[in-house]
C-alpha positions, -999 to +999 in steps of 0.1 A: -761+290+329-770+278+364-787+300+389-765+319+413-765+303+448-762+326+478-733+317+499-739+322+536-712+335+560-710+319+594-689+325+626-683+288+628-694+255+614-725+240+632-735+209+613-767+204+634-781+236+619-777+224+583-807+206+567-802+170+558-804+158+521-788+190+508-754+205+498-745+236+518-720+262+507-706+284+534-679+308+543-665+304+578-649+335+593-615+330+609-589+356+621-589+392+609-567+404+579-552+438+574-584+452+560-599+447+595-622+419+583-620+382+588-605+357+564-633+336+550-627+300+543-649+282+518-667+251+532-689+226+513-710+205+536-729+176+519-754+167+546-766+131+540-803+123+543-795+096+568-773+097+599-737+085+598-701+097+604-687+131+595-657+128+571-636+159+565-615+166+535-590+195+536-571+208+506-546+236+499-534+238+535-503+247+515-516+274+492-500+262+459-510+225+464-541+224+442-550+188+431-571+185+463-593+213+450-602+193+419-607+162+440-633+180+461-651+195+432-654+160+417-669+147+449-695+175+450-705+164+415-706+127+423-722+125+458-760+126+460-769+138+495-802+119+493-783+086+490-756+095+516-755+084+552-735+109+572-719+142+563-690+153+541-673+185+551-649+197+524-626+226+525-612+232+490-589+261+501-578+258+537-550+284+534-568+313+518-539+339+520-514+314+507-537+305+478-542+341+469-504+347+469-498+315+450-474+303+476-470+274+501-470+293+533-493+317+551-491+355+545-465+358+572-444+331+555-451+304+581-461+269+572-495+263+587-489+226+587-461+229+612-479+250+639-513+232+644-534+238+664-521+274+666-531+297+694-558+324+700-531+351+704-497+357+689-488+355+652-512+359+623-506+323+611-510+310+647-544+327+651-556+315+617-546+279+625-563+281+659-597+291+645-594+268+615-590+238+639-616+250+664-643+263+641-640+236+614-619+205+620-632+197+654-665+187+638-649+158+619-650+121+628-624+112+602-599+134+582-583+130+548-558+158+544-550+164+507-516+177+497-491+177+467-454+182+463-438+216+470-428+241+443-400+227+420-407+191+429-430+163+418-446+135+438-460+101+431-495+094+445-486+084+481-498+084+517-483+093+550-500+074+577-493+058+611-499+022+602-492+010+638-525+026+646-554+003+636-578+031+626-553+051+605-539+019+590-574+010+578-579+045+563-546+041+545-554+006+531-587+018+518-570+043+495-555+038+460-519+050+463-487+040+446-468+041+479-475+042+516-450+056+540-453+043+576-451+078+589-457+087+626-474+120+631-450+150+629-456+176+656-475+206+644-492+189+615-530+189+611-529+151+609-511+150+643-536+173+660-565+153+646-552+119+656-544+132+691-580+143+695-596+111+684-601+120+647-583+093+626-564+111+599-540+104+571-522+126+545-528+119+508-501+134+486-516+138+451-488+146+426-475+180+418-481+216+428-497+245+409-517+222+386-547+199+382-536+163+373-568+146+364-554+111+362-541+113+398-573+130+409-593+100+394-571+075+413-575+095+445-613+095+441-613+057+439-597+055+473-620+082+489-651+065+475-638+032+489-635+049+523-671+060+521-682+025+513-663+011+542-679+036+566-713+026+551-719+061+539-726+050+503-736+015+490-711-008+473-683-033+477-651-024+496-620-030+476-586-042+489-566-014+472-535-018+493-525-049+474-511-027+446-492-003+469-456-004+480-453+001+518-421+017+532-409+017+568-397+053+564-384+078+539-360+107+536-346+132+511-312+129+495-295+164+492-269+178+468-235+188+481-226+211+451-245+239+434-251+242+397-275+227+371-289+194+382-304+166+362-323+140+384-324+107+365-349+082+380-387+084+374-414+085+400-420+051+416-388+036+402-371+011+424-335+019+427-304+001+441-278+013+467-250+030+448-271+037+417-265+071+400-296+093+407-284+128+396-257+148+381-248+184+390-231+204+362-215+238+361-226+264+336-200+251+311-215+215+311-188+200+332-199+175+359-193+188+394-210+161+413-225+126+408-251+118+434-257+081+442-283+064+464-270+055+498-297+029+502-320+008+480-356+019+478-384+035+458-387+070+444-415+089+461-407+123+448-379+143+432-366+177+423-375+189+387-360+224+389-326+225+371-311+254+390-297+239+422-280+254+452-257+233+474-280+215+498-310+213+475-334+184+480-328+160+451-348+128+456-373+115+482-365+079+488-388+053+505-368+026+522-372-007+541-401-019+518-423-046+534-455-066+527-488-054+542-505-075+569-534-086+548-554-097+578-558-060+587-572-050+553-609-042+553-631-070+540-652-072+509-686-070+525-712-057+500-733-028+514-752-023+482-784-037+496-782-019+530 
């Protein structure tokens, strides 16, 4: 059994105060909860022996999206601070109240990833978001925000990134996804705030909620380590991982019109044709009430897996307008292993 490590509690994250060549485990105090004490967010800072960029990884900003936690734990095991240039700041559980309640949203039922950067007064979620951004995220030079599908749905391993922007396009092409959605930053997201403040950021969607999926975590780690090699934080050859990804101009959800018991037919990452049957909605006697067909051709990014279905339920997340990547923008294969 390993020795117990004392976890220090800090008012805010000050990287300059942390010794190089070590792993630091901290709790950063944010807004107060109903006990009259601050919410404490766990932060793992791997401070490299040598200087370099600060890369932030945030997980469980939605409290039931857990694959990012496993990804961060694996990085803690794999990264040697004495061989690292720069600093990794990893937040395994960003939405502490949501995680404790096993739910997507904050304790006041607000989605934190729709209200960034919050505000220093007002709602409970708004204050928490404000301090999260200003005490932690503002320290980053780059941000990889780790998510999964929502409750009752499943996802492929895919990215949301503004690939019109050179820096975020590079971050996206360094990863190892099945699908990239050319997604401009939605207002109120953590990714949007980071990009607006000069912190190149992408969202990595790692499969399904409420579980650890180790195969997808392994694939995600390949892309993250590739990012570190590109930034010269660790030695090794940069890979052109985008060559295996499908890139979509945009994506959207197809909804049911009827309620009942739904069976969604395509698998994740299936390519489907316009007019193809994608789901059937039954009544409780097994009679088909609705056949749902794709209104465009595209690729299945995510889908509903919960059989009970209200009218207006999200059925299938479809990526459309598939195109080839501009390979000239893909990071090169320079070998940093001797540097």
